[in-house]
C-alpha positions as CSV (number, residue, x, y, z in Angstrom):
1,M,0.0,0.0,0.0
2,T,2.8,2.3,0.9
3,Q,4.6,1.6,-2.4
4,S,1.4,2.3,-4.3
5,N,0.9,5.6,-2.6
6,R,4.5,6.6,-3.4
7,S,3.9,5.7,-7.1
8,L,0.8,7.8,-7.2
9,Q,2.5,10.7,-5.5
10,R,5.4,10.5,-8.0
11,A,3.0,10.4,-10.9
12,G,1.1,13.4,-9.5
13,T,4.3,15.3,-9.1
14,W,5.4,14.7,-12.7
15,L,1.9,15.5,-14.0
16,F,2.1,18.9,-12.2
17,Y,5.5,19.5,-13.8
18,A,4.1,18.7,-17.2
19,I,1.2,21.1,-16.7
20,V,3.6,23.9,-15.6
21,A,5.8,23.2,-18.6
22,L,2.8,23.3,-21.0
23,L,1.6,26.6,-19.5
24,L,5.1,28.1,-19.8
25,F,5.3,27.0,-23.4
26,L,1.9,28.5,-24.2
27,W,2.9,31.8,-22.5
28,L,6.3,32.1,-24.2
29,Q,5.5,30.8,-27.7
30,P,3.5,33.9,-28.9
31,L,6.4,36.1,-27.6
32,A,9.0,34.1,-29.5
33,A,6.8,34.1,-32.7
34,Q,7.0,37.9,-32.8
35,K,10.8,37.8,-33.2
36,S,12.5,37.4,-36.5
37,G,14.6,34.3,-37.3
38,N,17.9,36.2,-37.5
39,T,17.3,37.9,-34.1
40,I,16.7,34.5,-32.5
41,I,19.8,33.0,-34.0
42,Q,21.8,36.1,-33.1
43,R,20.7,35.9,-29.5
44,T,21.4,32.1,-29.4
45,I,24.9,32.6,-30.7
46,G,25.5,35.4,-28.2
47,G,24.2,33.1,-25.4
48,V,26.6,30.4,-26.3
49,M,29.5,32.9,-26.3
50,L,28.5,34.4,-23.0
51,G,28.0,31.0,-21.5
52,S,31.5,29.9,-22.4
53,I,32.8,32.7,-20.2
54,Y,30.5,31.7,-17.3
55,A,31.8,28.2,-17.8
56,I,35.4,29.4,-17.1
57,M,34.2,31.1,-14.0
58,A,32.3,28.0,-12.9
59,L,35.3,25.8,-13.6
60,G,37.5,27.6,-11.1
61,I,34.9,27.1,-8.4
62,V,34.5,23.4,-9.3
63,V,38.2,22.8,-9.2
64,I,38.5,24.1,-5.7
65,N,35.4,22.2,-4.6
66,K,36.7,19.0,-6.0
67,A,40.1,19.3,-4.3
68,S,39.1,20.6,-0.9
69,G,35.3,20.3,-0.7
70,V,35.1,24.1,-0.2
71,F,32.6,26.2,-2.2
72,N,34.7,29.4,-2.8
73,F,32.5,32.5,-2.3
74,A,35.5,34.7,-2.8
75,H,36.0,33.7,-6.5
76,G,34.3,36.9,-7.7
77,A,36.6,39.1,-5.6
78,M,39.6,37.2,-6.9
79,M,38.4,37.7,-10.5
80,M,38.0,41.4,-9.7
81,I,41.4,42.1,-8.2
82,A,43.1,40.2,-11.1
83,G,41.4,42.5,-13.5
84,Y,42.6,45.5,-11.6
85,M,46.2,44.2,-11.7
86,F,45.9,43.8,-15.4
87,F,44.6,47.4,-15.7
88,S,47.6,48.7,-13.6
89,F,50.3,47.0,-15.6
90,F,48.6,47.8,-18.9
91,N,48.2,51.5,-18.2
92,T,51.5,52.2,-16.4
93,Q,54.1,53.8,-18.7
94,A,57.2,52.8,-16.7
95,I,56.8,49.9,-14.4
96,S,59.1,50.0,-11.3
97,L,61.8,47.4,-11.4
98,V,61.7,47.1,-7.6
99,A,57.9,46.6,-7.4
100,A,58.0,44.1,-10.3
101,G,60.8,42.2,-8.6
102,L,59.1,42.2,-5.3
103,L,55.9,40.7,-6.9
104,A,57.8,38.1,-8.9
105,F,60.1,36.9,-6.1
106,S,57.3,36.9,-3.5
107,T,55.3,34.6,-5.8
108,V,58.3,32.4,-6.5
109,V,59.3,32.1,-2.9
110,L,55.8,31.3,-1.8
111,G,55.5,28.8,-4.6
112,F,58.7,27.0,-3.8
113,T,57.9,26.7,-0.1
114,M,54.4,25.1,-0.5
115,G,55.7,22.1,1.4
116,G,57.8,23.9,3.9
117,W,60.5,26.7,4.0
118,R,63.4,24.2,4.1
119,E,62.7,23.3,0.5
120,L,63.8,26.7,-0.7
121,F,67.3,26.2,0.6
122,I,68.1,23.2,-1.5
123,P,70.7,24.5,-3.9
124,Q,69.1,23.3,-7.1
125,R,65.7,24.7,-6.1
126,L,67.2,28.0,-4.9
127,I,68.9,28.5,-8.3
128,T,65.7,27.6,-10.1
129,A,63.7,30.1,-8.0
130,L,66.2,32.9,-8.7
131,I,66.1,32.2,-12.5
132,I,62.3,32.2,-12.6
133,G,62.1,35.3,-10.5
134,I,64.5,37.2,-12.7
135,I,62.6,36.1,-15.9
136,L,59.2,37.2,-14.5
137,T,60.7,40.6,-13.4
138,L,62.1,41.2,-16.9
139,M,58.9,40.2,-18.6
140,M,57.0,42.7,-16.5
141,T,59.5,45.6,-17.1
142,S,61.4,45.1,-20.3
143,G,60.5,47.1,-23.4
144,G,58.4,50.2,-23.6
145,T,54.7,50.8,-24.0
146,E,54.7,48.5,-27.1
147,Q,55.2,45.6,-24.7
148,R,52.3,46.6,-22.5
149,W,50.4,43.4,-23.3
150,L,53.3,41.2,-22.1
151,H,53.6,43.4,-19.0
152,A,49.9,43.2,-18.2
153,L,49.5,39.4,-18.8
154,T,52.6,38.5,-16.8
155,G,51.8,40.9,-14.0
156,A,48.2,39.8,-13.7
157,V,49.0,36.0,-13.8
158,T,51.9,36.4,-11.3
159,G,49.7,38.5,-9.0
160,A,46.8,36.0,-9.3
161,V,49.1,33.1,-8.4
162,L,50.4,35.0,-5.4
163,I,46.9,35.8,-4.1
164,G,45.9,32.1,-4.5
165,L,48.9,30.9,-2.6
166,L,48.4,33.4,0.1
167,V,44.7,32.5,0.5
168,E,45.6,28.8,0.8
169,R,48.5,29.3,3.1
170,L,46.9,31.8,5.5
171,T,43.3,30.9,5.6
172,I,42.6,27.4,4.1
173,R,45.6,25.4,5.3
174,P,45.0,26.1,9.0
175,L,41.4,24.8,8.6
176,I,42.4,21.4,7.2
177,G,40.6,18.8,9.4
178,Q,38.1,21.4,10.6
179,P,34.4,21.5,9.6
180,I,33.9,22.5,6.0
181,F,31.4,25.2,7.1
182,A,34.3,27.1,8.8
183,A,36.3,27.2,5.5
184,V,33.2,28.3,3.6
185,M,32.6,31.2,6.0
186,V,36.3,32.1,5.6
187,T,35.8,32.5,1.8
188,L,32.8,34.8,2.5
189,A,35.0,36.9,4.7
190,L,37.8,36.9,2.1
191,N,35.4,38.2,-0.4
192,E,34.8,41.4,1.7
193,V,38.5,41.7,2.6
194,I,39.6,41.6,-1.0
195,R,36.9,44.1,-2.0
196,G,38.0,46.4,0.7
197,I,41.7,46.2,-0.3
198,T,40.8,46.7,-4.0
199,T,38.8,49.9,-3.1
200,L,41.7,51.2,-1.0
201,I,44.3,50.7,-3.8
202,W,42.3,51.5,-6.9
203,G,39.3,53.5,-5.7
204,S,35.7,52.9,-6.6
205,Q,35.6,54.5,-10.0
206,P,35.3,52.3,-13.1
207,K,38.5,51.5,-14.9
208,S,38.7,51.0,-18.7
209,L,39.8,47.4,-19.5
210,L,40.2,47.2,-23.2
211,I,41.3,43.6,-23.7
212,F,39.9,43.3,-27.2
213,A,40.8,46.7,-28.8
214,E,42.1,48.4,-31.8
215,P,44.2,51.6,-32.3
216,H,42.3,54.8,-32.0
217,P,41.7,56.3,-35.4
218,F,43.0,59.8,-34.4
219,L,45.2,59.0,-31.4
220,P,47.9,56.5,-32.3
221,D,48.9,55.8,-28.6
222,Q,45.3,55.1,-27.5
223,F,43.0,52.1,-28.0
224,V,39.3,51.7,-28.4
225,R,37.0,48.7,-28.2
226,I,36.5,46.8,-31.4
227,Q,33.1,48.0,-32.7
228,T,32.9,46.3,-36.1
229,P,30.7,43.2,-35.8
230,I,31.1,39.9,-37.7
231,T,28.3,39.8,-40.2
232,I,26.8,36.6,-41.5
233,E,24.7,37.2,-44.6
234,P,21.5,35.3,-45.2
235,T,22.7,33.0,-48.0
236,G,22.9,29.3,-48.6
237,L,21.4,27.3,-45.7
238,L,20.6,30.6,-44.0
239,G,18.6,32.0,-46.9
240,F,15.4,31.8,-44.8
241,L,16.6,34.6,-42.6
242,E,15.1,38.1,-43.0
243,G,18.4,39.9,-42.6
244,P,22.1,39.5,-41.6
245,V,23.2,38.1,-38.3
246,N,25.7,40.3,-36.5
247,I,28.1,38.8,-34.0
248,D,29.9,41.0,-31.5
249,Q,33.6,40.6,-32.4
250,P,35.1,41.0,-28.9
251,R,32.7,38.5,-27.5
252,F,33.5,36.0,-30.3
253,M,37.2,36.4,-29.5
254,A,36.5,35.8,-25.8
255,F,34.5,32.7,-26.8
256,L,37.4,31.2,-28.7
257,L,39.9,32.0,-25.9
258,A,37.5,30.6,-23.3
259,L,37.1,27.3,-25.2
260,A,40.9,27.1,-25.6
261,T,41.4,27.7,-21.9
262,F,38.8,25.1,-21.0
263,A,40.5,22.5,-23.4
264,L,43.9,23.3,-22.0
265,F,42.8,22.8,-18.4
266,W,41.0,19.6,-19.3
267,F,44.2,18.3,-20.9
268,F,46.2,19.4,-17.8
269,F,43.7,17.8,-15.4
270,R,43.5,14.5,-17.3
271,F,47.1,13.8,-18.6
272,T,49.7,15.6,-16.4
273,N,51.1,14.3,-13.2
274,I,49.9,17.3,-11.2
275,G,46.5,17.0,-12.7
276,L,46.2,13.3,-11.8
277,A,47.4,14.1,-8.3
278,M,44.7,16.8,-8.0
279,R,42.1,14.2,-9.2
280,A,43.3,11.7,-6.6
281,T,43.2,14.4,-3.8
282,S,39.7,15.4,-4.8
283,E,38.5,11.8,-4.3
284,N,40.0,11.2,-0.9
285,Q,42.6,13.4,0.8
286,Q,43.5,10.9,3.5
287,L,43.9,8.1,1.0
288,A,46.0,10.3,-1.3
289,Q,48.2,11.3,1.6
290,S,48.6,7.6,2.6
291,V,50.1,6.7,-0.9
292,G,52.6,9.5,-0.7
293,L,50.9,12.5,-2.4
294,R,51.7,15.9,-0.8
295,V,48.1,17.0,-0.2
296,R,49.0,20.5,1.1
297,V,51.2,21.2,-1.9
298,I,48.4,20.0,-4.2
299,L,45.8,22.2,-2.5
300,A,48.1,25.2,-2.8
301,I,48.5,24.5,-6.6
302,T,44.8,24.1,-6.9
303,W,44.1,27.5,-5.3
304,A,46.8,29.2,-7.5
305,I,45.3,27.7,-10.7
306,A,41.7,28.6,-9.7
307,T,42.7,32.2,-9.0
308,V,44.4,32.4,-12.4
309,M,41.3,31.0,-14.0
310,A,39.2,33.6,-12.1
311,G,41.4,36.4,-13.5
312,V,41.2,35.0,-17.0
313,A,37.4,34.8,-16.8
314,G,37.2,38.3,-15.4
315,L,39.4,39.7,-18.3
316,F,37.3,37.9,-20.9
317,Y,34.0,39.1,-19.4
318,A,35.1,42.7,-18.9
319,G,36.9,42.9,-22.2
320,S,33.9,41.5,-24.2
321,S,31.2,43.6,-22.4
322,A,29.9,46.7,-24.1
323,A,31.3,48.9,-21.3
324,S,34.8,47.3,-21.4
325,S,35.4,48.4,-17.8
326,I,35.8,47.1,-14.3
327,D,34.8,48.5,-11.0
328,T,34.3,47.4,-7.4
329,N,30.9,45.9,-8.2
330,F,32.4,43.6,-10.8
331,H,32.6,40.7,-8.4
332,F,28.8,40.4,-8.5
333,V,29.2,38.9,-12.0
334,I,30.2,35.6,-10.3
335,L,26.5,35.3,-9.1
336,R,25.8,34.2,-12.7
337,A,28.5,31.5,-12.4
338,F,27.0,30.0,-9.2
339,P,23.9,28.7,-11.0
340,A,26.2,27.2,-13.7
341,V,28.2,25.3,-11.0
342,L,25.1,23.9,-9.3
343,L,23.4,23.2,-12.6
344,G,26.2,21.2,-14.0
345,G,27.1,19.5,-10.7
346,L,29.5,20.6,-8.0
347,E,32.1,18.0,-8.9
348,S,31.8,17.9,-12.7
349,I,34.3,19.7,-14.9
350,G,32.2,18.9,-18.0
351,G,29.1,20.0,-16.1
352,A,30.7,23.4,-15.6
353,L,30.9,23.9,-19.3
354,V,27.3,22.6,-19.9
355,G,26.0,24.7,-17.0
356,G,27.7,27.8,-18.2
357,L,26.3,27.4,-21.7
358,I,22.7,26.8,-20.4
359,I,22.9,29.9,-18.1
360,G,24.3,32.0,-21.0
361,L,21.5,30.9,-23.3
362,S,18.8,31.4,-20.7
363,E,20.0,35.0,-20.1
364,E,20.1,35.9,-23.8
365,W,16.8,34.3,-24.5
366,A,15.3,36.3,-21.6
367,K,16.6,39.5,-23.2
368,L,15.0,38.4,-26.4
369,L,11.6,37.8,-25.0
370,F,11.3,40.5,-22.4
371,T,12.2,44.1,-22.0
372,G,14.2,45.4,-19.1
373,D,16.8,43.5,-17.1
374,V,14.5,41.8,-14.5
375,A,13.9,38.8,-16.6
376,E,17.6,38.6,-17.6
377,N,18.5,38.5,-13.9
378,L,15.8,36.0,-13.0
379,A,16.1,33.6,-15.9
380,P,19.3,31.8,-14.7
381,Y,17.9,31.2,-11.2
382,I,14.5,30.0,-12.5
383,V,16.4,27.4,-14.8
384,L,18.5,26.4,-11.8
385,M,15.5,26.0,-9.6
386,I,13.8,23.8,-12.1
387,V,16.8,21.6,-12.7
388,L,17.6,21.1,-9.0
389,I,13.9,20.2,-8.2
390,L,14.2,17.4,-10.9
391,R,17.8,16.5,-10.2
392,P,19.1,17.8,-6.9
393,E,22.7,16.8,-7.6
394,G,22.8,18.7,-10.9
395,L,22.9,17.4,-14.4
396,F,26.3,15.7,-14.1
397,G,26.7,15.6,-10.3
398,E,27.3,12.4,-8.4
399,K,24.6,11.2,-6.1
400,R,26.4,10.1,-2.9
401,I,24.8,7.4,-0.8
402,E,26.1,7.2,2.8
403,R,25.8,3.9,4.6
404,I,25.5,3.8,8.3
């Protein structure tokens, strides 16, 4: 009798979902019918491109969660400060050799002492650290303004690695073995601390972040955002379209770079020794330590990589946005990546990609169907709510069964 009641209850639940889906379709179908075919395709392409950037944001969160079990709420702040560091290096005419050297050698020293300070004084490691530090310093300072891209990329990546290592060393490592809730609350505090430090250093005014830019037509030393779209004419298989499809060129560039970044990390995670060690640590830290893996070192590398990925995602998003700028509210962008993480599954790298694409599409389709930004902000969370109701662990998440 109990089993029969459960079956009836499950059938009633699915019937309710089907009715809601039908009503939703009947409501949205007339709105979609009013839009032209090229507009729908253009919004769909834009959603896929935007979703790829959300996927990179989500991937950094998934990597940390897989390795340490911590959901990093400070990911948005890390993304923001990396963008500000890129801005500073890109717009500084003459970078101080002392400041660049301090940044480079601080990062190298912290990186070479992930397992303990004694490791730095091994002669071979000490020489390697000096060489890497000198190379990074020269990459941040050599050449004039024509090398500003090299300066900015090197400085932003080096700074992001330093932040990731500091966060792991000072806040996460002391909490190993403690309840996960404590580490999660620390990331919330870190988010506010990093925001405060960013405001103190750079102020609260927006900063221009022209990642995808071209020379100014009248000022040779200045850059402006690429405004010329990529146009697809309605010919061949697309002959049914009423007009051309315009694709934002900076967003398309960000899309290609985001896919390349995702593929590069997937290869690193699957086929390199460090990536395999990270996978083993994510499964079981105690078991990984028992077979000789240095869990603390692996966690430090994980946080450094995740911070770099946060910075990359931030640069792609800011550079491809219409404003092409960054400010102290930029970290709120990560709120779009949280649904992508939960949608794909907290422990799934492929799920981060799929979740990001779904969130990007839902956002662009909401822009297509409704005016204003309310629907745009609501759509990702409505999609998330629907998926989690049907599949609480996410689309590609693992359902863990604990035996007592």
